[in-house]
MDAnalysis code that builds the backbone (N, CA, C; Angstrom):
import MDAnalysis as mda
import numpy as np

u = mda.Universe.empty(291, n_residues=97, atom_resindex=np.repeat(np.arange(97), 3), trajectory=True)
u.add_TopologyAttr("name", ["N", "CA", "C"] * 97)
u.add_TopologyAttr("resid", np.arange(1, 98))
u.add_TopologyAttr("resname", ["MET", "MET", "GLU", "LEU", "LYS", "SER", "VAL", "THR", "ASN", "ASP", "LYS", "ARG", "LEU", "ARG", "LYS", "SER", "SER", "GLN", "ALA", "THR", "SER", "ARG", "PRO", "MET", "GLY", "ALA", "VAL", "GLU", "VAL", "LEU", "LEU", "HIS", "LEU", "GLU", "THR", "SER", "TYR", "TYR", "TYR", "THR", "LEU", "ASN", "PRO", "THR", "GLY", "ALA", "LYS", "ILE", "TRP", "ARG", "TYR", "CYS", "SER", "LYS", "GLU", "ARG", "SER", "ILE", "GLN", "GLU", "ILE", "VAL", "ALA", "PHE", "VAL", "ALA", "ASN", "HIS", "TYR", "GLY", "VAL", "SER", "LYS", "THR", "LYS", "THR", "ALA", "LYS", "ASP", "LEU", "THR", "ALA", "TYR", "VAL", "GLU", "THR", "LEU", "VAL", "LYS", "GLU", "LYS", "LEU", "LEU", "GLU", "ILE", "SER", "ASP"])
u.atoms.positions = np.array([
    [-28.983, -29.033, -163.372],
    [-27.775, -29.704, -162.937],
    [-27.334, -29.113, -161.599],
    [-26.967, -29.974, -160.665],
    [-26.537, -29.537, -159.352],
    [-25.113, -28.986, -159.416],
    [-24.901, -27.837, -158.769],
    [-23.567, -27.240, -158.755],
    [-22.681, -27.990, -157.771],
    [-21.462, -28.270, -158.187],
    [-20.506, -28.976, -157.342],
    [-19.859, -27.989, -156.389],
    [-19.968, -28.263, -155.093],
    [-19.306, -27.428, -154.099],
    [-17.811, -27.669, -154.170],
    [-17.058, -26.638, -153.884],
    [-15.611, -26.745, -153.926],
    [-15.091, -27.447, -152.677],
    [-14.138, -28.331, -152.877],
    [-13.488, -29.017, -151.766],
    [-12.286, -28.177, -151.361],
    [-12.376, -27.560, -150.197],
    [-11.289, -26.719, -149.692],
    [-10.926, -27.180, -148.283],
    [-9.784, -26.694, -147.801],
    [-9.283, -27.120, -146.491],
    [-10.247, -26.846, -145.346],
    [-11.106, -25.848, -145.482],
    [-12.012, -25.510, -144.390],
    [-13.304, -26.332, -144.407],
    [-13.488, -27.135, -145.434],
    [-14.699, -27.955, -145.548],
    [-14.520, -29.288, -144.825],
    [-15.635, -29.821, -144.362],
    [-15.631, -31.133, -143.732],
    [-16.396, -32.087, -144.642],
    [-15.947, -33.328, -144.664],
    [-16.529, -34.340, -145.546],
    [-17.131, -35.465, -144.735],
    [-18.145, -36.064, -145.296],
    [-18.755, -37.245, -144.678],
    [-19.223, -38.172, -145.790],
    [-19.335, -39.436, -145.456],
    [-19.847, -40.410, -146.423],
    [-21.305, -40.073, -146.722],
    [-21.684, -40.250, -147.956],
    [-23.067, -40.036, -148.349],
    [-23.947, -41.123, -147.743],
    [-25.141, -40.740, -147.352],
    [-26.089, -41.738, -146.843],
    [-26.558, -42.653, -147.969],
    [-26.305, -42.256, -149.215],
    [-26.685, -43.061, -150.372],
    [-25.589, -44.037, -150.800],
    [-24.478, -44.054, -150.051],
    [-23.364, -44.949, -150.390],
    [-23.209, -46.008, -149.312],
    [-23.088, -47.228, -149.753],
    [-22.826, -48.337, -148.837],
    [-21.577, -49.054, -149.338],
    [-20.880, -49.705, -148.427],
    [-19.629, -50.339, -148.842],
    [-19.392, -51.636, -148.097],
    [-18.520, -52.439, -148.690],
    [-18.095, -53.702, -148.090],
    [-16.616, -53.899, -148.385],
    [-15.840, -54.292, -147.371],
    [-14.437, -54.612, -147.637],
    [-14.335, -55.942, -148.362],
    [-13.410, -56.007, -149.283],
    [-13.113, -57.255, -149.990],
    [-11.601, -57.375, -150.042],
    [-11.047, -57.931, -148.990],
    [-9.594, -57.971, -148.887],
    [-9.068, -56.576, -148.631],
    [-8.093, -56.158, -149.414],
    [-7.489, -54.838, -149.240],
    [-8.294, -53.731, -149.920],
    [-9.237, -54.099, -150.775],
    [-10.028, -53.101, -151.489],
    [-11.393, -52.930, -150.824],
    [-12.096, -51.910, -151.260],
    [-13.446, -51.635, -150.757],
    [-14.358, -51.515, -151.968],
    [-15.508, -52.166, -151.918],
    [-16.491, -52.069, -152.988],
    [-17.633, -51.203, -152.482],
    [-17.938, -50.154, -153.254],
    [-18.991, -49.215, -152.890],
    [-20.161, -49.362, -153.847],
    [-21.347, -49.152, -153.328],
    [-22.557, -49.111, -154.141],
    [-23.280, -47.821, -153.820],
    [-23.571, -47.038, -154.850],
    [-24.392, -45.845, -154.662],
    [-25.839, -46.300, -154.826],
    [-26.621, -46.183, -153.775],
    [-27.966, -46.747, -153.750],
    [-28.918, -46.064, -154.726],
    [-28.717, -44.790, -154.983],
    [-29.596, -44.063, -155.891],
    [-29.308, -44.378, -157.356],
    [-28.028, -44.441, -157.706],
    [-27.661, -44.656, -159.108],
    [-27.425, -46.126, -159.456],
    [-27.241, -46.954, -158.443],
    [-26.899, -48.377, -158.597],
    [-25.531, -48.591, -159.229],
    [-24.673, -47.576, -159.195],
    [-23.306, -47.723, -159.695],
    [-22.429, -48.340, -158.622],
    [-21.573, -49.238, -159.056],
    [-20.569, -49.853, -158.181],
    [-19.220, -49.194, -158.413],
    [-18.430, -49.121, -157.361],
    [-17.082, -48.566, -157.429],
    [-16.161, -49.495, -156.658],
    [-14.951, -49.659, -157.123],
    [-13.941, -50.422, -156.394],
    [-12.803, -49.470, -156.040],
    [-12.525, -49.364, -154.761],
    [-11.435, -48.512, -154.293],
    [-10.196, -49.365, -154.053],
    [-9.064, -48.899, -154.563],
    [-7.805, -49.605, -154.327],
    [-7.450, -49.521, -152.838],
    [-6.391, -50.187, -152.396],
    [-6.064, -50.185, -150.961],
    [-5.914, -48.789, -150.353],
    [-5.315, -47.856, -151.079],
    [-5.185, -46.494, -150.546],
    [-6.553, -45.831, -150.453],
    [-7.340, -45.935, -151.501],
    [-8.693, -45.382, -151.487],
    [-9.544, -46.000, -150.395],
    [-9.374, -47.302, -150.172],
    [-10.122, -47.999, -149.127],
    [-9.748, -47.472, -147.743],
    [-8.452, -47.207, -147.518],
    [-8.021, -46.657, -146.231],
    [-8.634, -45.280, -145.998],
    [-8.647, -44.467, -147.049],
    [-9.241, -43.133, -146.942],
    [-10.735, -43.252, -146.673],
    [-11.418, -44.131, -147.391],
    [-12.856, -44.335, -147.213],
    [-13.162, -44.753, -145.773],
    [-12.396, -45.701, -145.268],
    [-12.623, -46.174, -143.898],
    [-12.327, -45.079, -142.882],
    [-11.309, -44.273, -143.147],
    [-10.968, -43.165, -142.253],
    [-12.087, -42.129, -142.220],
    [-12.831, -42.017, -143.292],
    [-13.932, -41.048, -143.361],
    [-15.227, -41.607, -142.770],
    [-15.114, -42.634, -141.932],
    [-16.314, -43.155, -141.278],
    [-16.903, -42.102, -140.346],
    [-16.055, -41.161, -139.907],
    [-16.511, -39.984, -139.166],
    [-16.296, -38.775, -140.066],
    [-17.034, -37.716, -139.819],
    [-16.836, -36.479, -140.580],
    [-15.407, -35.989, -140.374],
    [-14.717, -35.669, -141.470],
    [-13.305, -35.268, -141.410],
    [-13.073, -34.031, -142.280],
    [-12.079, -33.246, -141.905],
    [-11.653, -32.141, -142.755],
    [-10.623, -32.668, -143.749],
    [-10.424, -31.919, -144.819],
    [-9.387, -32.285, -145.789],
    [-8.037, -32.345, -145.080],
    [-7.780, -31.393, -144.199],
    [-6.503, -31.359, -143.483],
    [-6.293, -32.623, -142.655],
    [-7.348, -33.113, -142.012],
    [-7.241, -34.349, -141.230],
    [-6.935, -35.543, -142.137],
    [-7.591, -35.596, -143.274],
    [-7.378, -36.708, -144.203],
    [-5.961, -36.653, -144.774],
    [-5.508, -35.458, -145.138],
    [-4.143, -35.291, -145.657],
    [-3.131, -35.755, -144.618],
    [-3.285, -35.326, -143.371],
    [-2.347, -35.718, -142.313],
    [-2.343, -37.232, -142.124],
    [-3.518, -37.850, -142.142],
    [-3.626, -39.298, -141.994],
    [-2.865, -40.024, -143.097],
    [-3.110, -39.644, -144.342],
    [-2.470, -40.314, -145.478],
    [-0.961, -40.058, -145.478],
    [-0.560, -38.808, -145.255],
    [0.868, -38.471, -145.247],
    [1.606, -39.247, -144.169],
    [1.027, -39.323, -142.984],
    [1.661, -40.069, -141.886],
    [1.690, -41.563, -142.171],
    [0.606, -42.091, -142.707],
    [0.523, -43.532, -142.975],
    [1.557, -43.976, -144.010],
    [1.736, -43.172, -145.063],
    [2.631, -43.554, -146.149],
    [3.998, -42.875, -146.086],
    [4.201, -41.983, -145.111],
    [5.488, -41.327, -144.959],
    [5.852, -40.405, -146.111],
    [4.853, -39.682, -146.626],
    [5.093, -38.739, -147.718],
    [4.763, -37.325, -147.248],
    [5.183, -36.336, -148.028],
    [4.958, -34.947, -147.626],
    [3.474, -34.591, -147.701],
    [3.079, -33.688, -146.821],
    [1.692, -33.230, -146.823],
    [1.378, -32.437, -148.087],
    [2.370, -31.741, -148.631],
    [2.155, -30.954, -149.850],
    [1.786, -31.860, -151.017],
    [2.561, -32.897, -151.233],
    [2.287, -33.855, -152.314],
    [0.959, -34.574, -152.065],
    [0.755, -34.975, -150.822],
    [-0.482, -35.670, -150.463],
    [-1.695, -34.794, -150.717],
    [-1.620, -33.531, -150.323],
    [-2.754, -32.615, -150.479],
    [-3.149, -32.465, -151.943],
    [-2.164, -32.354, -152.808],
    [-2.445, -32.192, -154.244],
    [-3.177, -33.416, -154.795],
    [-2.640, -34.587, -154.524],
    [-3.247, -35.821, -155.024],
    [-4.593, -36.106, -154.361],
    [-4.654, -35.895, -153.071],
    [-5.864, -36.218, -152.318],
    [-7.031, -35.321, -152.694],
    [-6.763, -34.048, -152.918],
    [-7.841, -33.130, -153.275],
    [-8.524, -33.578, -154.561],
    [-7.754, -33.967, -155.553],
    [-8.331, -34.441, -156.814],
    [-9.165, -35.711, -156.583],
    [-8.655, -36.620, -155.756],
    [-9.369, -37.865, -155.465],
    [-10.686, -37.585, -154.739],
    [-10.620, -36.738, -153.718],
    [-11.817, -36.407, -152.942],
    [-12.846, -35.688, -153.816],
    [-12.393, -34.806, -154.693],
    [-13.319, -34.125, -155.598],
    [-14.057, -35.126, -156.480],
    [-13.383, -36.194, -156.881],
    [-14.033, -37.238, -157.671],
    [-15.103, -37.943, -156.839],
    [-14.792, -38.264, -155.595],
    [-15.777, -38.919, -154.730],
    [-16.979, -38.018, -154.470],
    [-16.753, -36.722, -154.359],
    [-17.849, -35.770, -154.175],
    [-18.678, -35.688, -155.449],
    [-18.010, -35.610, -156.585],
    [-18.720, -35.543, -157.873],
    [-19.603, -36.766, -158.080],
    [-19.115, -37.934, -157.668],
    [-19.876, -39.173, -157.800],
    [-20.901, -39.361, -156.678],
    [-20.978, -38.377, -155.781],
    [-21.939, -38.353, -154.663],
    [-21.707, -39.493, -153.668],
    [-20.434, -39.862, -153.514],
    [-20.068, -40.871, -152.517],
    [-19.664, -40.206, -151.199],
    [-19.067, -39.031, -151.312],
    [-18.777, -38.187, -150.148],
    [-19.583, -36.913, -150.308],
    [-19.973, -36.335, -149.185],
    [-20.707, -35.072, -149.178],
    [-19.899, -34.035, -148.408],
    [-20.032, -32.797, -148.834],
    [-19.408, -31.684, -148.114],
    [-20.407, -31.165, -147.113],
    [-19.983, -31.093, -145.845],
    [-20.855, -30.578, -144.793],
    [-20.956, -29.063, -144.912],
    [-22.125, -28.569, -144.613],
    [-22.320, -27.105, -144.621],
    [-21.967, -26.500, -143.286],
])
């Protein structure tokens, strides 16, 4: 079993080369090419996914979401870290070394 790397503020994230996506209105539909699993991201998840079209740090993603929705970075960081960890676990996002 592959060990899951920890998602921390100093890590940078990028979309997996095994993940492809298509916008469908406000949502985004993802397909993991290796597993053939489909995922549907809600509008917030879709915005985050699109923002990660370039390699980003957790801090950059937190600032983007907090500014976009007008919420505190502290609250955003807590929620976002859990969400990003799920995307990493599902091999949709990768942590850069």
